[in-house]
Each structure stands twice: as C-alpha cells, then as structure tokens.
N, C-alpha and C positions, 0 to 999 in steps of 0.2 A: 955201740950196739950191745944189747943186753945178752948176757951169757945164759943160755937156756938151761944148761946143766946146773948152774948155780941157782937159778930161779926155781927149778924143780926141787932141788935140795932144801931151799928155804921153805917151800910149801910143805914138804914132808916134816921138817922141823917145826913149823907152825902147827901142823896137825898134832904132832906129838906133845907140844906144850899145851895146846888146848885140851887134849885128853887128860894130861897130868893135872890140870887145874880144874877138871870137872866141867869144862865148857863145851865139850863135844857131845852132841845129841844123837841118840840112836835113830830117831825118827825125823823125817823131813817135815817142815812146816806144810800147811795145806797149799795146794797149787795156786790158790788165789793170792797167797803171800808174795808170789813171784811176779804178780801183775802190777806191782807198785810202779808209780811214775816218778817217785822221788829218789834222790841219791841214797845209796846204801839201803834201799827198801825200808827206810827209817820208820815209815808209818805202818809196816806190816811185820817187821822182824826186829829183834834186838841186834846190836852190832855183832855179837859173837855168832848168832845164827847166820847173819849175812856173810861173815868171814867163812864159815863152814860151807854153807849151801850155795853161795854165789861166788865169792872171791876165789876160794881154793878150788872149787869144782870147775869153774870156768877157766881159770888159768891153767889148771892141770890138763883140761881138754885142749886148750890152745897149744900148750907146750908138747904134749904127747902126740898131737896131731900135726905138729910142725906148721901150724897156722901162723899168719902174721901177728906180731905183737902190737899192742896198742902203742901210741906215741908217748904216752906218759902214764904214770901211776902216782897218786898222791893220797894214800890212805892213812898215813900216820896221824895227821891232825884229828881225824875222826876217832882213831884208836885212842889217842891221848885223852880226848874229851870223854869218850865212853868209859874208859877204865879209871879215869880220875874220880868217878862217882862210886867205884866199887872198892870194897875192902879186901883186895887181894893184890899180890905182887905181880903186876903185869909187865914188868920190865923186859922179860925175855920175849914176850909176844910183840911188844912195841919195837924192840930192837930188831927182831926178824923182819917186821914190816918196814922198818926204816931201811934196812939193807935191800929189801925188795924194791922199794921206791927209788933208791939210789941207782939201781941198775938201769933206770929209764932216764 
C-alpha cells in the first residue's frame, strides 16, 4: 500500500524542482487543453505542463482529500522520453517520479 505522506512529500519536491528548473508556469493552459483524449494530454500540452496541471494537481487533490489511490502509476518512461530531448539536467525530476511510481 502506498504511503500517502511520502507521496505528498514527493509531489512537493517535484514542484520545487520544476520551479528551480524554470518549468513551472504561472498560468494554466486553456480549458480545452484538458479535454485531450490521449495519454499525458500529449496533443494539447507538453509533458512539463501535464506534470504541473494534471499529475501534481490531481494527485495532490487525491491525497489531501483521502480519496482512493489508483492501482498503478507508470510515468517515468514518458518523463525519460520527454527530458531526453531537452538540454537540462532532469535527473532530480526523473528520480522523484521513479520514487512515486515505485510506491504503487
């Protein structure tokens, strides 16, 4: 069973890393971006936006509201693919996401 306190701490650390790397956006994408039918809203957002506006936001709501957790989480492969194309050191973000995935 996943440790909710650890998951929340990982989300907080993920947000901190994204802010430090300049990946945190002050403004939400348009509402239509959230209507995507593809995984990770890949057709309407970049992965960093999805992490911020979907992944972190939804998991924070689940954890803080004591709602049931999903059965699994497997976000690391997408993170590795996305960040491999960027010229920045994303090791901390991928490591945090790996820890998050492992809790499931």
